[in-house]
N, C-alpha and C positions, 0 to 999 in steps of 0.2 A: 549345602546342596544344592545343586541344580539337573535341569532334568530338561529334555529337550523329544521333541517327536520326529523322526522323519520318517521320509515316505519308503524308505526300502523297506525291506520284507527284513527279517529279522538274522540270516541265514548271510544277507549282503551286507547287513550294516556291523554284524561283525565283524566278519572280512576286511571292512574299508574302516571300521573303528582302528581292531588289530593291528591293519598298516597303517596307517594314523599317529598310531600309540612307539612301532618299530624308529617310524620318521623320527619322531621326536626324541630315539635314544633312550626309549621309555623300558625300564625291566619286569619281564613280566614273574608275579610272584606265585598266580595263580589264574586260571582260569576251569572254567568249566563252559563248554564250548554250546548252544552258542547264550547260556542265558547272564555268564559274569566274564570280569577278567579285572583282575588287579595285577596294580605296575604299580612300583617303585622309580617315582621321576622325581629331578634334581640330585642335589649335588651338595652334600652339610657343609661345606662352605658357600655356601648360596647368599645371597641377600638380597633377594627378590622374590619377592609373593611366586613370581613360575620358576627364580633357579632355586628355589629353596629344596630340600629331599623331604619331597612325604611320597605317603601313599593313598594312589588313588583308586578307585573301585567305582564299574561299572557296572549297573543292571540292567538287561535289555529284553523288555518284556514285550509282548503282540500288541500290538495297538489299532484298532481297526482292521486297517489294510500297509498297514507301519508296521514304526517300531517308536516303544517308549525306549527314553535312555536316561538311564537317572544313575548322577556321578554323585561320591564322597570324595571327602580331600580331608585326609590330619596329617597335622605333622610330624616326620617323624618322628622318636625318642631319643635317637641319639642325637640330632640336631638340637632338640628341646635340651638335654642335659648338656649340652656342651654351651648353650645361649647362657642360662641358669650357669653355667661355672664362672663361666669369666663376667657372668655380669658380680658374683659372689667375690672371685677374685681383685677383680677393682673397685670392689668396696673395702677388701679387707685391704689391701694396696695404703689405696687414700686415707682410709683409719690409721694405719701404720706410721704416714708420712704427717698427714696432721697430724700426731699422739711425737712426733718428734719434736718438729716443729714446733709446737708448744712446749713442748718442757726444755728442747735448747733453749726460747726464750724464756723463759721464767729461769734459768741456771745460772744464763747471763747476766739476768737483770737482779737476780736474788743473790749473785757470785758465791753461791754451792755450789755440793757437785751434784747433781743429777742419775736417773736412773738410760738417760743417753748422751748425758754429757761431755760420755768417755770421746766424744765424735770429734768435738772440738780438739781434747789434743790429738788425735791421730790426723787432723786437716794443718792443725799448724794455725787452729784459729785461739790467738790467746784475747780477746779483746770484744766487745760486743760488734762492731763493727764491720769485722772480718765473719764472725757466727751469723752476722743476719747477710749475708752472703747465700749458704747455706739453710738458713729458716728459709727465706723467701724462695728459695730452690725446692725445698719441698713444701709450701704453700700455694707454689702456682702445679709443681704437681699435684696434688689435692684435688685442688680444682681441677684440671685437664683432667684427670679419673672421673671425677663426679660429673662432667660434661658426657666424658666417653659413654658411661654408663645413663645416666638421660636419653644419649639420641641413639644407644644401643635396646634398650623398653621401647621410643617411639618406633626406632623401625620392627623391630619383634610383637610391638602390637598389630604394625601397619602388615607383617605380612601375614599374622592373625587374623585376620580379616579379608586378607583379598587370598587366602587361601587355595581357592574352589578355580583362580584367575585361569590355570592351566587346561582344567576341566572346562571349563564355561567354550576357551579359544578352540580347544578340540570337536566337543560336541559342533562348534559354528560354523567348522569345516566339513562335516556328512554333510552330501546330501540331499 
């Protein structure tokens, strides 16, 4: 939640705010002239606090000779869903690659057939050295997925913490 008091009367403040939101390519979701305006801002594929898709509500209240504007921002549910889905999918692939790598390694060391042992035959790997290439590739892919998931979580936490930045910037532009 961010709040600002402006010297503009409520009608003029509403008009100025509405113009700023249009210039920022916001889509108006609801408005109750001159008390409140709710917009959809950002993109589903945004990766910054200002660029991520969110719903921003501005409530205008008379305050002395000016207007008090209170804003609240929330991340779009479809953006949150995609973010969570991406982390879960990355975790599934990471786990799958690690499972295949360890299964192939045990299969080669123990010289017995395993669940994923058929991959060695498909790729023509008959010995440990040849299979080691595939095993190491799968382990590197697992580590890569873990790094991407950790990076994604860090970015998502940062975006959540700074989700009010668009509203703050917009309200600071009002006279």
